[in-house]
C-alpha positions as CSV (number, residue, x, y, z in Angstrom):
1,X,0.0,0.0,0.0
2,X,3.1,2.4,0.5
3,X,3.5,2.9,-3.2
4,X,-0.2,3.5,-3.8
5,X,-0.7,5.6,-0.5
6,X,0.9,8.6,-2.1
7,X,-1.8,8.7,-5.0
8,X,-4.6,9.0,-2.5
9,X,-3.6,12.8,-2.5
10,X,-5.5,12.8,-5.9
11,X,-8.7,11.5,-4.1
12,X,-8.6,14.1,-1.1
13,X,-11.8,15.7,-2.6
14,X,-13.4,12.6,-3.7
15,X,-13.1,10.1,-0.7
16,X,-12.2,10.1,2.9
17,X,-9.5,7.4,3.4
18,X,-8.7,7.1,7.1
19,X,-5.7,4.9,8.0
20,X,-6.8,2.5,5.2
21,X,-9.5,1.2,7.6
22,X,-12.5,3.4,7.0
23,X,-13.5,4.6,3.7
24,X,-16.4,7.2,3.2
25,X,-17.4,7.6,-0.2
26,X,-19.8,10.5,-0.5
27,X,-18.2,13.6,-2.3
28,X,-18.2,12.0,-5.9
29,X,-19.0,8.8,-7.8
30,X,-16.5,6.3,-7.6
31,X,-16.6,2.7,-9.1
32,X,-15.2,-0.2,-6.8
33,X,-13.7,-3.1,-8.5
34,X,-10.9,-5.7,-8.0
35,X,-7.5,-5.5,-9.4
36,X,-4.7,-7.9,-8.5
37,X,-6.6,-9.2,-5.4
38,X,-6.9,-5.6,-3.9
39,X,-9.9,-3.2,-3.8
40,X,-9.6,-0.7,-6.7
41,X,-11.1,2.8,-6.4
42,X,-11.8,4.2,-9.8
43,X,-12.6,8.1,-9.8
44,X,-13.9,9.7,-13.1
45,X,-11.1,12.2,-13.1
46,X,-8.1,10.9,-11.1
47,X,-5.8,8.2,-10.9
48,X,-7.2,4.8,-9.5
49,X,-6.0,3.7,-6.0
50,X,-5.5,0.1,-4.8
51,X,-6.1,-0.9,-1.3
52,X,-5.6,-4.2,0.1
53,X,-8.9,-5.9,1.4
54,X,-7.3,-6.9,4.7
55,X,-6.6,-3.1,5.4
56,X,-10.3,-2.0,5.0
57,X,-12.7,-2.4,8.1
58,X,-15.7,-0.2,7.0
59,X,-16.9,1.3,3.9
60,X,-19.7,4.1,4.0
61,X,-21.3,4.7,0.5
62,X,-23.5,7.5,0.2
63,X,-23.0,9.2,-3.3
64,X,-26.0,8.3,-5.4
65,X,-23.8,7.5,-8.5
66,X,-21.3,5.0,-7.0
67,X,-20.9,1.6,-8.6
68,X,-19.8,-1.3,-7.1
69,X,-18.8,-4.7,-8.7
70,X,-19.8,-8.0,-7.4
71,X,-16.1,-8.9,-7.0
72,X,-15.8,-5.8,-4.8
73,X,-18.5,-6.6,-2.4
74,X,-17.3,-10.3,-2.2
75,X,-13.9,-9.2,-1.7
76,X,-15.0,-6.9,1.5
77,X,-17.3,-9.7,2.8
78,X,-14.5,-12.3,2.6
79,X,-12.0,-10.0,4.3
80,X,-14.6,-9.2,7.2
81,X,-15.3,-5.6,6.0
82,X,-18.6,-4.1,6.9
83,X,-20.3,-2.1,3.8
84,X,-22.8,0.5,4.6
85,X,-25.3,2.1,2.4
86,X,-26.3,5.6,3.5
87,X,-29.0,7.9,2.0
88,X,-28.6,11.6,1.1
89,X,-28.4,12.8,4.7
90,X,-25.4,10.4,5.2
91,X,-27.9,8.2,7.4
92,X,-27.4,4.4,7.2
93,X,-30.1,2.6,5.4
94,X,-28.5,-0.7,4.9
95,X,-25.6,-2.9,6.0
96,X,-23.9,-5.8,4.4
97,X,-22.0,-8.1,7.1
98,X,-19.6,-11.0,6.3
99,X,-21.5,-14.3,6.9
100,X,-18.7,-16.3,7.9
101,X,-17.0,-14.7,10.5
102,X,-15.8,-17.7,12.6
103,X,-15.5,-21.4,12.0
104,X,-17.6,-22.3,14.8
105,X,-20.4,-19.8,13.9
106,X,-23.2,-22.3,13.7
107,X,-22.6,-23.5,17.2
108,X,-22.4,-20.0,18.7
109,X,-25.6,-19.1,16.9
110,X,-27.2,-22.0,18.6
111,X,-26.0,-21.0,22.0
112,X,-26.8,-17.2,21.5
113,X,-30.4,-18.1,20.4
114,X,-30.8,-20.6,23.2
115,X,-29.5,-18.3,25.8
116,X,-31.6,-17.9,28.9
117,X,-33.5,-14.8,29.7
118,X,-31.7,-14.1,33.0
119,X,-28.3,-14.2,31.3
120,X,-29.3,-11.9,28.8
121,X,-30.9,-9.4,31.3
122,X,-27.7,-9.4,33.2
123,X,-25.6,-8.8,30.2
124,X,-27.7,-5.6,29.4
125,X,-27.6,-4.3,32.9
126,X,-23.8,-4.3,32.7
127,X,-23.9,-2.6,29.5
128,X,-26.2,0.1,30.7
129,X,-23.9,0.6,33.9
130,X,-21.0,0.9,31.7
131,X,-22.8,3.3,29.3
132,X,-23.6,5.7,32.4
133,X,-20.1,5.5,33.8
134,X,-18.9,6.6,30.3
135,X,-21.3,9.3,30.2
136,X,-20.1,10.3,33.8
137,X,-16.4,10.3,32.7
138,X,-16.8,12.3,29.7
139,X,-18.8,15.1,31.7
140,X,-16.0,15.2,34.1
141,X,-13.5,15.4,31.3
142,X,-15.4,18.3,29.8
143,X,-15.6,20.1,33.2
144,X,-19.3,19.8,33.2
145,X,-21.2,19.4,36.7
146,X,-22.0,15.9,37.7
147,X,-26.1,15.6,37.4
148,X,-25.8,12.4,39.6
149,X,-24.6,10.0,37.0
150,X,-21.7,8.8,39.2
151,X,-24.3,7.3,41.6
152,X,-27.3,6.7,39.3
153,X,-25.6,3.7,37.4
154,X,-25.4,1.9,40.8
155,X,-29.2,1.6,40.9
156,X,-29.2,-0.3,37.6
157,X,-30.6,-3.9,38.2
158,X,-30.6,-7.0,36.0
159,X,-32.6,-6.0,32.7
160,X,-33.0,-2.3,33.9
161,X,-36.5,-2.7,34.9
162,X,-36.8,1.0,36.0
163,X,-35.2,2.2,32.8
164,X,-32.3,3.9,34.5
165,X,-30.8,4.3,31.0
166,X,-33.5,6.7,30.0
167,X,-33.2,8.7,33.2
168,X,-29.4,8.8,32.9
169,X,-29.9,10.3,29.2
170,X,-32.2,13.0,30.2
171,X,-29.5,14.3,32.7
172,X,-26.6,13.7,30.4
173,X,-27.8,15.4,27.5
174,X,-28.7,18.4,29.7
175,X,-25.3,18.6,31.2
176,X,-23.3,17.9,28.1
177,X,-24.9,20.8,26.2
178,X,-26.0,23.3,28.9
179,X,-27.4,26.4,27.9
180,X,-28.4,25.3,24.5
181,X,-31.7,24.4,22.9
182,X,-30.2,21.2,21.4
183,X,-32.4,18.1,21.6
184,X,-31.2,14.6,20.4
185,X,-33.4,14.0,17.3
186,X,-32.0,12.1,14.3
187,X,-34.4,13.9,12.0
188,X,-33.2,17.3,12.8
189,X,-30.4,18.6,10.5
190,X,-28.2,20.5,12.8
191,X,-25.5,19.1,15.3
192,X,-27.6,15.9,15.1
193,X,-26.0,15.0,11.7
194,X,-22.6,14.8,13.3
195,X,-24.2,12.5,16.0
196,X,-25.8,10.5,13.4
197,X,-22.8,10.0,11.2
198,X,-20.5,9.1,14.2
199,X,-23.1,6.6,15.6
200,X,-23.5,5.1,12.0
201,X,-19.6,4.5,11.8
202,X,-19.5,3.1,15.3
203,X,-22.4,0.8,14.8
204,X,-20.6,-0.4,11.7
205,X,-17.6,-1.1,13.7
206,X,-19.4,-3.1,16.5
207,X,-21.4,-5.1,13.9
208,X,-18.1,-6.1,12.5
209,X,-16.9,-7.3,15.9
210,X,-20.0,-9.2,16.5
211,X,-19.7,-11.0,13.1
212,X,-16.1,-11.8,13.6
213,X,-16.9,-13.4,17.0
214,X,-19.1,-15.6,15.5
215,X,-22.4,-14.0,17.0
216,X,-25.5,-13.3,14.9
217,X,-26.1,-9.5,14.9
218,X,-29.8,-10.1,14.7
219,X,-30.1,-11.6,18.0
220,X,-30.0,-8.9,20.6
221,X,-29.9,-8.7,24.3
222,X,-32.3,-5.8,24.8
223,X,-32.8,-3.9,21.5
224,X,-35.6,-5.4,19.4
225,X,-37.4,-4.1,16.5
226,X,-38.9,-6.1,13.6
227,X,-37.4,-3.5,11.2
228,X,-33.8,-3.5,12.6
229,X,-31.7,-6.4,11.5
230,X,-28.7,-5.5,13.9
231,X,-30.1,-5.2,17.3
232,X,-27.0,-6.9,18.9
233,X,-24.8,-4.1,17.4
234,X,-27.1,-1.6,18.8
235,X,-26.8,-3.1,22.2
236,X,-23.0,-3.5,22.5
237,X,-22.3,0.1,21.0
238,X,-24.0,1.8,23.8
239,X,-21.0,1.8,26.3
240,X,-19.0,3.5,23.6
241,X,-21.5,6.3,22.3
242,X,-20.0,8.7,24.6
243,X,-16.7,8.5,22.5
244,X,-18.6,9.9,19.4
245,X,-20.3,12.4,21.7
246,X,-16.8,14.0,22.7
247,X,-15.7,14.1,19.3
248,X,-18.8,16.0,18.2
249,X,-18.4,18.4,21.1
250,X,-14.8,18.8,19.7
251,X,-16.3,19.6,16.3
252,X,-18.8,22.2,17.8
253,X,-15.9,24.0,19.8
254,X,-13.2,23.7,16.9
255,X,-15.7,25.0,14.3
256,X,-19.4,25.7,15.2
257,X,-22.5,23.8,16.4
258,X,-23.9,24.4,13.0
259,X,-20.9,23.5,11.0
260,X,-21.8,21.2,7.8
261,X,-21.1,17.5,7.8
262,X,-18.7,17.9,4.8
263,X,-15.4,16.2,3.9
264,X,-13.3,17.9,6.6
265,X,-15.4,17.4,9.5
266,X,-16.0,13.5,8.4
267,X,-12.2,13.2,7.9
268,X,-11.7,14.7,11.6
269,X,-14.5,12.5,13.0
270,X,-13.3,9.2,11.3
271,X,-9.5,9.9,12.4
272,X,-10.7,10.1,15.7
273,X,-12.8,7.1,15.9
274,X,-9.9,5.0,14.1
275,X,-7.1,6.3,16.9
276,X,-6.1,4.3,19.9
277,X,-8.1,4.2,23.0
278,X,-6.9,3.4,26.4
279,X,-8.8,1.0,28.5
280,X,-7.4,-1.7,31.2
281,X,-4.0,0.0,30.9
282,X,-3.8,-0.9,27.1
283,X,-4.0,1.2,24.0
284,X,-6.1,-0.3,21.4
285,X,-8.4,0.6,18.7
286,X,-12.2,0.4,18.8
287,X,-12.0,-2.5,16.5
288,X,-10.0,-4.4,19.1
289,X,-12.0,-3.3,22.2
290,X,-15.3,-4.0,20.5
291,X,-14.1,-7.5,19.5
292,X,-13.0,-8.4,23.1
293,X,-16.6,-7.3,24.1
294,X,-18.1,-9.5,21.6
295,X,-15.9,-12.4,22.4
296,X,-16.6,-12.1,26.1
297,X,-20.4,-12.2,25.2
298,X,-19.8,-15.6,23.5
299,X,-18.3,-17.0,26.8
300,X,-21.5,-15.6,28.6
301,X,-23.7,-17.4,26.2
302,X,-21.6,-20.6,26.8
303,X,-22.0,-20.1,30.5
304,X,-18.2,-20.1,30.6
305,X,-18.3,-16.4,32.0
306,X,-21.0,-15.0,34.3
307,X,-20.4,-11.4,33.3
308,X,-19.9,-9.8,30.0
309,X,-16.4,-7.9,30.0
310,X,-16.8,-4.4,28.8
311,X,-13.5,-2.4,28.2
312,X,-14.1,0.9,29.8
313,X,-12.2,3.4,27.7
314,X,-10.6,6.3,29.7
315,X,-8.8,8.0,27.1
316,X,-7.7,8.7,23.5
317,X,-4.2,8.7,22.2
């Protein structure tokens, strides 16, 4: 990739290419095909660029005139990459995941489907607790007053029957953006557009980890919606949403709350998400941390471990 990497300069205005791991195709139409065993990015008015399939984790495609060959899609799936289709607002409307992420996948599907409700409820409560603690840490890092989140997480019980998660969310958003009229609403085209985009990328990262661990993304712990094919990814991404929130706050402070979601802001957000994050005295990527969490859930379903391991990220490199 080193020889080809210098060519990516010609694509800066056409595609956001971050650390060869995340590709965002939204600024201009590209054709994706295969050449010499690599993914070939072919723009209309620039030199083509080859990227090794093994280097790619997520592809986000939202340009209405993009073209993708069957060989390119097959190569992405075989390498374990996630292909996300977005609409004109850059919101995800479809996601293609690899079918064969693990050699014991069928066995793990069965254990996952047959996992007793108490086990799933206990795992969900741990996720909620970790999410609230992460929200509390972010507020502390930003110098915001604690609206009681540092204690609220201790009230979460198995399955979160009192919906402490929602109570924490109301306090969290009010403290995160004090003095503003902001409301978290995916349909509003304001700062929400940056949250939407960041969460879409995070969801793809976690969905990739779920499949790589041999789990079925459609068998969730808590989330369930007949129109949602990836509820388990929605479950496991919850503790890491504050990572996206921190980046969006940084965008609002560096530029403006109403800054457009353009190539510059996308590149900034993607570069932050693909950097290293510290947890358990280790520095790893979100790809690694989410895979560790998904692998832990495999052991929980097999009743080899009692509780899911959720790496609690405390910093970014």
